Each structure stands twice: as structure tokens, then as C-alpha cells.
C-alpha angles and dihedrals in degrees: 000000000000120000091251094050090048091049092049090050091051092049093050092046092050091050091051092045093053091047090052093047091051089049092056089056096043092051095047100251092123137023122220111326096339119125126029143221134212139180131192124232109182107300093347130087117207111206138179111259124246119269099355119125109240094233089062097054116113134183088264091060095067113142124194137172134185121244090270090059097253111146111238102165136039139019098246119090116255119247115288087238092065093121089059093053095045093052090056093051094045094052106033139037091253120153095183138021129198123193120185142168093225110178102228094040091050090049091053090049089064095051111044140021090232134020106256115244095261095147138024093237087082082085089067088065093048099265140310108004112240129212116235114223115259120268133158113284117259094024133124087235091062091047091052092048090050092050091055091051090049095056105134089352136099095210143029143173123247111219113252088351122067145260141317125195133165137191150161090278140013090257092054094046090049093046090053090052092050091047092050092050090049092051091049091051090048093052094046090050094049094043093050096069109101115239096017134092121200118250107243131204121248123238090250091054089051091050089054089055092047090055092049094047091059089074097035113130095005122134117249 
């Protein structure tokens, strides 16, 4: 990859990252400067900076680190949740990571160790979504707890904190975040009705969905 091609790829990735970060705010998944987004370009990880409103980010504000966390691009400080993002990239094939403080998902993280199987789209995240044990934000301990919860999954909840999802693209990582928040809202809504308990799916029913999703959207 030539230097110009690499620079063009970084610029496009940063533009897409900023658009995704702004989308998390516009759709109510974060408040203020909470949450963060990252995308991988070769051996670099572009990340949202710490404490800067997304609507103020410009092309000149691009921030990137290597997989060891060394900053190699930009003057702004990387997100405080950098350890969380790097652990995902080091241990999965992720191209993008989205972390939010979505209200319903965070509420669920305080109630159960795993999101009940309220909807078959849990299969799109690899199975029942686990809750990572609480740890102080920005710490290696939180990143390690998250990694355990992500085993064989593409998303998890962080106890009393929020969500983490990853994917092959920023769009896929974001869609998984939105889907997770929707499922959490669905479960909270169904579970809130006095005298009723939501009907949940079985593991075998979820496995059937997982098999079917493998061919979803493919041409015949």
C-alpha cells in the first residue's frame, strides 16, 4: 500500500467513524461525549478522542493508535476506553467497535447476568447476550471482563455502564448496537406488566434461527 493510498484510506475511515459517532448521539444511544467508536485500518486503530463533542470533529482531528496503544496520529487524546477497543481488535477479527451508554441496555445490565432470550435476533450477536462484571471505566480490568462476556459473541452489556458491539464494518457494528438496545427495551417493556412473564425462546429455537441467518440476504 502506497503512502497516498494509505492516507486516503485513513481519511475515508475517519469520515465514516465521525458519521457513526454522530449517529449514536442523534439516535439517543449516548449523551454528550459519552460512548466511543473505533475502526481499524491495517495496523492502525482510529478512535474518537476524549471529551470532544462529535459535532465538532473535523478531518484535522483524526486520532489513531497502533495495536499496542501508542498514539501515531493526531493531537487530541484518544478515548479513555481505549483498552476496551484494543482488546477487541487483539482477540477478534473486528474491523469496527461501537461502545454506547444506551438507556435500556444499561438498565438491563443492572438487573440480570444475561439478557433473557426475548427475541430471535439474539442469534445475530452469537447467542444470549452476557453482562460483563462491573469495573471502573477505562481500565484493563473492564476490558478483561468485557472480553470474557464477548466469548463467541459480537456484543455484550457492561454492568452499570453500557454496551459494546463489533463487526466487519462500522455499519454492522452500529446495527448490532441498535439491535441490542431494541431487544433490551423489548424485554423491559414485556417484563414490566404486573402479573405476566414474557415468553422466552429456548436455546434450540435460537440455534434454528442462527442456522437460518447464515443464508439471510444471499442471492439464490
